[in-house]
C-alpha positions in Angstrom: 0.6 1.2 2.2 0.5 2.9 -1.4 -0.8 -0.4 -2.9 -4.2 0.0 -1.1 -4.1 3.7 -2.1 -3.3 2.7 -5.9 -6.2 0.5 -5.9 -8.5 3.1 -4.7 -7.3 5.6 -7.0 -8.4 3.2 -9.6 -11.9 2.6 -8.2 -13.9 -0.3 -9.3 -12.3 -2.7 -12.0 -14.3 -2.8 -15.4 -14.0 -6.7 -16.8 -12.8 -6.8 -20.1 -12.9 -9.6 -22.9 -9.7 -8.2 -25.1 -6.9 -10.9 -25.1 -3.6 -9.7 -24.3 -0.4 -10.3 -26.2 2.1 -11.6 -23.4 5.0 -10.3 -25.7 3.8 -6.8 -25.3 2.4 -6.9 -21.9 3.4 -4.0 -19.7 2.9 -3.5 -15.9 -0.7 -1.9 -16.6 -1.5 -5.2 -18.7 -0.4 -7.4 -16.0 -2.7 -5.4 -13.7 -5.7 -5.8 -16.0 -5.1 -9.5 -16.2 -4.8 -9.6 -12.2 -8.3 -7.7 -12.3 -9.5 -10.5 -14.4 -8.7 -12.7 -12.2 -10.6 -11.0 -9.3 -13.7 -10.6 -11.3 -13.8 -14.5 -12.0 -15.1 -14.7 -8.6 -12.6 -16.5 -7.1 -11.8 -16.2 -3.6 -8.9 -15.0 -1.6 -6.7 -18.2 -1.9 -7.7 -18.6 -5.5 -6.4 -14.8 -6.2 -3.2 -15.5 -4.3 -2.2 -18.7 -6.2 -3.6 -17.5 -10.0 -2.6 -13.8 -9.9 1.0 -14.5 -9.5 1.3 -16.7 -12.5 -0.2 -14.3 -14.4 2.2 -11.8 -13.5 5.3 -13.9 -14.0 5.2 -13.1 -17.6 8.7 -11.3 -18.7 8.2 -7.7 -18.8 10.0 -5.4 -21.4 13.3 -3.8 -20.1 12.6 -0.8 -21.7 9.4 0.3 -20.0 9.7 3.1 -17.4 9.5 1.4 -13.8 9.7 3.1 -10.0 12.5 1.1 -8.5 12.3 0.3 -5.1 14.6 2.4 -2.9 17.9 0.1 -1.8 17.6 -2.6 -4.3 15.3 -5.5 -4.5 12.0 -5.6 -2.6 12.0 -7.0 0.5 9.3 -8.9 2.1 10.3 -9.7 5.7 9.0 -11.9 8.2 6.5 -10.1 10.6 8.6 -8.4 13.4 7.8 -7.8 16.8 9.5 -4.6 17.3 7.5 -2.9 14.2 4.5 -1.5 16.4 7.8 -0.5 19.0 9.1 1.6 16.0 5.5 2.9 15.3 5.1 4.4 18.7 8.9 5.8 18.5 8.2 7.6 15.5 4.6 8.6 16.2 5.9 10.5 19.5 8.4 12.2 17.6 5.6 13.4 15.0 3.6 14.4 17.4 6.6 16.8 19.1 7.3 18.4 15.7 3.7 19.1 14.5 2.3 19.7 17.9 -1.5 20.9 17.6 -2.0 20.0 13.9 -2.5 16.6 14.7 -5.3 15.0 15.7 -4.4 11.4 15.6 -1.8 9.1 14.5 -2.7 5.3 12.9 -0.2 2.3 12.3 -1.2 1.4 8.6 0.1 -0.8 6.1 1.7 -4.4 6.4 3.8 -3.6 9.5 0.7 -2.8 11.5 -0.6 -6.3 11.3 0.9 -8.9 13.5 2.0 -12.0 11.9 1.8 -10.3 8.2 5.1 -10.3 6.5 5.8 -7.2 4.9 8.2 -4.8 3.6 10.0 -3.3 6.4 8.8 0.0 6.3 6.6 1.6 8.7 3.6 4.1 7.4 2.0 6.3 9.9 -1.4 7.9 8.8 -1.1 11.6 10.4 -4.8 12.5 10.7 -5.1 16.6 10.7 -8.3 19.0 10.8 -7.3 20.9 7.3 -5.2 19.6 4.6 -4.4 22.5 3.1 -3.9 24.5 6.1 -1.5 21.5 7.1 0.6 21.2 3.8 3.0 24.4 4.3 3.6 23.0 8.2 4.3 19.7 7.0 6.6 20.4 4.5 8.6 22.8 6.4 8.8 20.4 9.4 8.9 16.8 9.0 12.7 17.6 7.0 13.8 18.0 10.6 13.1 14.0 11.0 14.5 12.9 7.7 11.7 13.1 5.6 11.5 14.0 2.2 7.8 15.4 0.4 6.8 13.2 -2.6 4.8 15.8 -4.5 4.6 13.7 -7.7 2.4 10.9 -5.7 -0.4 13.8 -5.8 -1.4 12.9 -9.1 -3.0 9.3 -7.4 -3.3 10.1 -4.0 -5.1 13.7 -4.5 -6.2 13.5 -0.4 -3.1 13.3 1.2 0.6 14.4 1.3 3.2 11.9 1.1 6.5 11.8 2.9 9.0 8.9 2.8 12.4 9.0 5.1 15.3 7.5 3.5 14.0 8.6 -0.1 17.2 7.5 -1.5 17.1 4.2 0.1 16.4 1.9 2.1 13.0 3.4 2.5 12.5 3.1 6.5 9.1 5.0 6.7 6.4 6.6 5.3 3.6 9.5 6.1 0.5 10.1 5.2 -1.2 12.9 5.9 -4.7 13.1 5.5 -7.9 14.5 7.0 -9.7 11.8 9.2 -12.8 12.2 7.4 -11.7 11.3 4.0 -12.5 7.9 2.7 -9.0 6.8 2.3 -8.3 7.4 5.8 -11.2 4.7 6.5 -10.3 2.6 4.1 -6.9 2.2 5.4 -8.1 1.4 8.8 -10.5 -0.8 7.5 -8.2 -3.1 5.8 -5.5 -3.1 8.5 -8.6 -4.5 10.7 -9.9 -6.9 8.7 -6.8 -8.5 8.3 -5.8 -8.3 11.7 -9.1 -10.1 12.0 -8.6 -12.8 9.4 -5.6 -15.1 9.5 -6.6 -16.9 6.2 -6.3 -13.7 4.6 -3.1 -12.7 6.0 -1.8 -16.0 4.9 -3.0 -15.6 1.6 -1.6 -12.1 1.1 1.9 -13.3 2.3 2.1 -15.6 -0.4 0.9 -13.4 -2.9 3.3 -11.0 -1.8 6.4 -12.6 -1.9 5.8 -14.0 -5.3 5.5 -11.1 -6.7 8.7 -9.8 -5.0 10.5 -12.5 -6.5 9.0 -11.9 -9.9 9.5 -8.1 -10.2 12.8 -7.6 -8.4 13.0 -3.9 -7.7 10.4 -2.9 -9.9 7.9 -1.3 -7.2 5.6 0.0 -9.6 4.6 -3.5 -11.1 4.9 -5.2 -7.5 1.8 -2.7 -6.6 -0.2 -3.5 -9.6 0.1 -7.4 -9.0 -1.6 -6.7 -5.8 -4.5 -4.6 -6.7 -7.2 -7.2 -7.3 -6.3 -8.8 -4.1 -6.5 -5.7 -2.3 -9.9 -4.6 -4.0 -11.0 -8.0 -2.7 -10.4 -7.6 0.9 -11.6 -4.2 0.6 -14.7 -5.4 -0.7 -15.0 -8.3 2.2 -14.0 -6.0 5.0 -17.1 -3.9 4.2 -19.1 -6.6 4.4 -17.4 -7.6 7.5 -17.9 -4.4 9.2 -21.7 -4.2 8.2 -22.2 -7.4 9.5 -21.0 -5.9 13.1 -23.2 -2.8 12.9 
């Protein structure tokens, strides 16, 4: 679910009128183009159809990238076993962390029935105090195969991020945060909206598969390509939730 966090970290997209030289385009420029597609006022289907075309432009091989663990990015068909895998992992985490945990939620692509996704189980662990939980989680979670990823704190300041299978393939991500944090609420809102809107799920699948094919193992560029779509979903989800009040 790092794509959602990345979109949140970037905040509201700003309109840019400058032209971008395709030869010099890097992952950040590709994301800017994707943002412009969203700001043009297109609906979910239009964003899903247009963003991949923009992001197909070849990127310089010399630029730095974060590579997906285990090789090329895989967007797998929805697996009915994913909820069961979440339940099994939740039980292990609750046993290891005990009273520190106030709640564990299944988030990310594997939490949405029918959504093709990277086969990684994302778990959001709610704690009362993030600072208090930090030392305990860093000490306890390696026993379950998790590695703490401190480098992510620069753009995930309100959570502790852990990865299982750090060398690849990545199998589980744990996001430790306080349930009162806006990021926690947005993760659940994003998930719940997709669960209730099959049309958005279909468009999201098309976008993810095209980006995975385009960017191979470049997970950073893959995330960047989803930014506009994720932000569009969050905007629609906020309106949807307000209409239910």
